[in-house]
C-alpha positions as CSV (number, residue, x, y, z in Angstrom):
1,M,-9.9,-4.2,-14.3
2,M,-11.4,-6.9,-12.2
3,I,-12.3,-9.3,-14.6
4,Y,-8.5,-9.3,-16.0
5,F,-7.8,-10.3,-12.3
6,V,-10.2,-12.8,-12.0
7,L,-9.1,-14.1,-15.4
8,N,-5.4,-14.2,-14.1
9,L,-7.2,-16.1,-10.8
10,L,-8.3,-18.6,-13.2
11,F,-5.3,-18.9,-14.8
12,A,-3.3,-19.3,-11.7
13,G,-6.1,-22.1,-10.3
14,A,-6.3,-24.0,-14.1
15,W,-2.0,-24.1,-13.8
16,V,-2.4,-25.5,-10.4
17,L,-5.1,-28.2,-11.1
18,V,-3.5,-29.4,-14.6
19,N,0.1,-29.7,-12.6
20,N,-1.7,-31.2,-9.6
21,A,0.6,-29.6,-7.4
22,Y,-1.4,-27.3,-4.9
23,G,1.6,-25.1,-3.4
24,I,1.8,-21.2,-3.3
25,T,4.6,-21.4,-5.3
26,D,2.9,-23.2,-8.1
27,F,0.1,-21.0,-7.7
28,A,2.4,-18.1,-7.9
29,I,4.0,-19.6,-11.3
30,G,0.4,-20.0,-12.4
31,F,-0.3,-16.3,-12.0
32,L,2.5,-15.3,-13.5
33,L,2.0,-17.5,-16.5
34,G,-1.6,-16.3,-16.6
35,L,-0.3,-12.7,-16.3
36,G,2.1,-13.7,-19.4
37,C,-1.1,-14.8,-21.6
38,L,-3.0,-11.3,-20.6
39,W,-0.1,-9.6,-21.7
40,L,-0.1,-11.6,-25.1
41,T,-3.4,-10.6,-25.8
42,R,-3.1,-7.0,-25.0
43,P,-3.1,-5.7,-28.4
44,F,-6.5,-7.2,-29.1
45,G,-8.4,-4.6,-26.7
46,Q,-7.4,-5.4,-23.5
47,D,-7.5,-2.7,-21.0
48,K,-3.7,-1.6,-19.8
49,S,-4.9,-0.2,-16.6
50,Y,-4.7,-4.0,-15.2
51,F,-1.0,-3.8,-15.5
52,R,-0.1,-0.3,-14.2
53,R,-2.6,-0.9,-11.1
54,L,-0.7,-4.6,-10.6
55,K,2.4,-3.0,-10.6
56,A,1.7,-0.1,-8.6
57,S,0.3,-2.2,-6.0
58,V,3.3,-4.6,-5.9
59,V,5.3,-1.1,-5.6
60,L,2.8,0.1,-2.5
61,V,3.5,-3.4,-0.6
62,V,6.9,-3.6,-1.1
63,Y,7.5,0.2,0.1
64,F,4.9,-0.4,3.1
65,H,7.1,-3.1,4.2
66,Y,10.1,-1.1,4.3
67,E,8.5,2.0,5.4
68,M,7.3,-0.7,8.5
69,T,10.6,-2.2,8.9
70,I,12.3,1.5,9.5
71,S,9.7,2.5,11.6
72,V,9.9,-0.6,13.7
73,L,13.3,-0.3,14.2
74,R,13.2,3.6,14.9
75,V,10.4,2.6,17.6
76,A,12.6,0.0,19.0
77,W,15.6,1.9,19.2
78,E,13.4,4.8,20.8
79,V,12.6,2.2,23.7
80,L,15.9,0.6,23.9
81,T,18.5,3.9,24.6
82,P,17.9,5.6,28.0
83,T,17.7,9.0,26.3
84,P,14.2,9.9,24.9
85,K,14.6,11.3,21.3
86,S,10.7,11.1,20.4
87,V,8.7,14.7,19.9
88,P,5.2,13.5,19.7
89,D,2.8,15.6,18.5
90,I,-0.9,15.8,16.3
91,V,-0.1,16.5,12.7
92,H,-3.0,17.3,10.4
93,I,-2.4,15.8,6.9
94,P,-4.1,17.5,4.3
95,L,-5.4,14.6,1.8
96,D,-5.9,14.1,-2.1
97,A,-7.8,11.1,-1.3
98,K,-11.4,11.7,-1.8
99,T,-13.1,8.4,-1.6
100,D,-13.8,6.4,1.7
101,V,-12.0,3.4,0.4
102,E,-9.0,5.6,-0.3
103,I,-9.4,7.2,3.2
104,T,-9.6,4.4,5.1
105,L,-6.9,2.6,3.4
106,L,-4.6,5.2,4.1
107,A,-5.5,5.6,7.8
108,N,-4.7,2.2,8.3
109,M,-1.7,2.2,6.7
110,V,-0.7,5.0,8.9
111,S,-1.9,3.1,11.7
112,L,0.1,0.1,10.8
113,T,3.3,1.5,10.8
114,P,4.8,1.8,14.4
115,G,5.1,5.4,15.7
116,T,2.2,6.7,13.8
117,L,-1.6,6.6,15.0
118,S,-4.7,7.4,12.8
119,L,-6.9,9.4,15.1
120,D,-9.9,10.9,12.8
121,I,-10.4,12.7,9.9
122,T,-12.0,16.0,9.7
123,E,-15.7,16.1,8.7
124,E,-14.9,17.8,5.4
125,K,-12.9,14.5,4.9
126,S,-9.9,17.4,3.6
127,H,-7.6,16.4,6.9
128,L,-6.5,12.8,8.2
129,I,-5.6,13.8,12.0
130,V,-2.0,11.5,12.8
131,H,-0.6,11.2,16.2
132,A,3.1,11.3,15.3
133,M,5.8,10.1,17.8
134,F,8.7,11.5,16.0
135,A,7.3,15.1,14.7
136,Q,10.1,17.5,15.2
137,D,9.3,18.8,11.9
138,H,5.7,18.7,11.0
139,D,6.3,19.5,7.1
140,A,8.5,16.0,7.1
141,V,6.1,14.2,8.5
142,I,3.3,15.4,6.1
143,S,5.8,15.2,3.3
144,G,6.2,11.6,4.5
145,I,2.9,10.4,4.3
146,K,1.5,12.6,1.0
147,N,4.6,11.8,-1.2
148,G,4.8,8.2,0.5
149,L,2.2,6.1,1.0
150,E,-0.6,8.5,-0.3
151,K,0.8,8.8,-3.5
152,K,1.5,5.2,-4.1
153,L,-2.1,4.3,-3.0
154,L,-3.5,6.8,-5.2
155,E,-1.7,5.2,-8.3
156,V,-3.2,1.8,-7.0
157,T,-7.1,3.0,-7.0
158,R,-7.0,5.5,-9.7
159,G,-4.9,3.9,-12.0
């Protein structure tokens, strides 16, 4: 899979060099054209997981930005309004992520989302311990992380 990403980057670099235009837009156009070339050569034995993972990566980035925006607004509302509505608590999230990379990425994404903070991982790596600012319902917090960030992250890492 990594070789196809490198090829795609080389196509984008070649596009930028050939057109003598070195902007991010030109690189993005080259990347998309390279993606099209790789897609056309797919019948010649190319691994299809690159396209699934690339799509899953874009979905993860968009979803993460959406979740971050919602969380920022929710925390800002909590700070600006006179009556607190937050019910902070520690929540243990059972993990489907098994590798150190998957767990680290998930913990970092949870910590980057305002209102949640990854505190620790259990010794057997089965649970992520999270401090949630809005933890009225532990099941909702667990479901939000498992069915959101973790599920989309595993689609990227496991293809």
